[in-house]
Phi, psi and omega in degrees: 000001180302322182291347180261001181291145178296135182241133180273126178257108179205181181064239179277000184238049180283155179267139177268118180291128182283347178276308185255356179063021180261153176273130184221152172293147182202177172239149181233135179225137175263129178231142174260122183269330185210138179282141178286163180282342180238142177248123179253127181244127179260122179262134179282108185273339183234146180218162179177158181237134176059237182269005179296150175291149176290135179236144178291131181284146183238008180293146178283139179249123177255126182263126179287170177295111185300328182294346181261358180281124180251110180256011185298334179292346178272348183275123179266194178276154177284135181286145174255171179300326178296324177295332183269004179079018180252156177289138180276000000 
């Protein structure tokens, strides 16, 4: 859930207001409104530490029963026009 944490935009990373075109401090949050119908999983095939050469990993991967995976805790609320700073 780290990728969904609120992020402060300030200093060299200010947000440009689309109304006044000025740079302002703001907060940014990533929300998932709806789960996709397909789940893509990326497996890390190569590993190594520091200056070691990359080596192909040989560990066995066991895949759980996909029908039992509950990702609903990752789904946030749907944004409204008011949440986006626009007139409704």
